[in-house]
C-alpha positions, 0 to 999 in steps of 0.5 A: 500500500505504501508504494502509492504514498508520496516520498515526503510521507516517508512511505515510498520504499517497498514494504518487505515482510520477513518470513522464517521457515522451519530452519528459522531462515530469514525470508524476505517477501516484497509487495509488488508496487503495482498491487497498491493501485487496486484496494481489494488485491492490495489488502488481500496481499498485505493481509496474507503477509506476516508481521516481521516481528511476530511471524505468527500474526498477520499484518492488520494495521498501518501507522500513519506516523510511520514510526520506527520506519515501519508502516504495516504490522500486526496487532501486537506491534500496534499495542506495544511499539505503536501505542502512541501513534496514529494507527489505523486498520488497513482499509482505513489507512488505505482511504486516508493515504489515498486521500492525502496523496490525491490532495497533495497531487491536487495541490501540486497541480494547482500550484503548477497551474498557478505557476503556469498562469503566472509564467504565461502572464509574464511571457505575455507581458514581455511579448507585449512590451517587446512588440510595443518597443518594436512598434515604437521603433518602427514609428520612429524609423518611419518618422525618420525615413519620412523626414529624410525623404521630405528633406531629400525631396525639398533638396531635389526640388531646389536643385531642380529649380536652380538647374532649370533656372541656370539652363534658362539663363544660359539659353537666353544668354546664348540666344541674345548672343546669336541675335546680336551676331545675326543683327551684326551680319544683317547690319554689315550687309545693309551697310555695304549695300547702301555704300555701293548704291551711293557710289553709283552716282559718282563720276568715273574718276571718283568711282575709281578713286573709291574702289582704289581706296576701299579695295581691301574692304571690297575684296573682303566683302566680295569674297565673303571673308567678313560677312559670310564668315559672320553668317557661318558663325551665326548658323553654327551658333543656331545649330549649337543652340539647337543641340543645347535644346535637344540636350535639355529635353533629354535631361528633362526626360531623365529627370522625369524617369528619375522622379518616376523611379523615386515615386515607385521606390516610395510606394515599395518602401519596406517591401523590396530594397531599392537602390538610391537614385540620383538626379542628373544636374 
């Protein structure tokens, strides 16, 4: 019976009854631990055993105090060695011990359940604090990223406006220079034409003197060294201005593509890592 008793009660070891044969040889008889699970078979086995101190008497009593390291014994031992102990019959002791074991198991289970509840609550609180911290870090990171993006966009906008303003000023300066050169060529043609018209009214002698005095200028004008060179320069400047406009359009397309990529990166932020983009200046 004591095989079911908790070790704290001091009843965990298997009870062995000692029997003596005809030659007074000590014989140990152990009680199977599994037999104590069934009260009927248990009591039958114990009652069939003999007292280790009084072999002629059967085991009928059990000491709940487990005095002298003895649990089961006979009536003689109950009256002598265990007179001051809490002695019960086997059936009474069986109920008491089983009740105490069940109560202790219930207390242990309740304590374990309470510990699990406390541990679970603590783990839940830890997880809550952990996810709260992560959420705060995510909010802070998102706030920093948003501020960085706003600053980058403002800087990009300022750079883009400055770049467009510089291009506009440079374009207008080149256009004004081309206009000045073109007007200079036109004025040169007009001046030469006016001079030639005026010289037609001169006499032959004065006309020869005029051509002789202005030989170099007339030769330069007729061969196109001055006006035509200026015309070619004006044409080249116009072509250069056209190339610059095409370059500006190409750069504007690149800026548009960069802004589209930036918009896509902002939409995909946190999903797919994106490479930083640069604006051509």
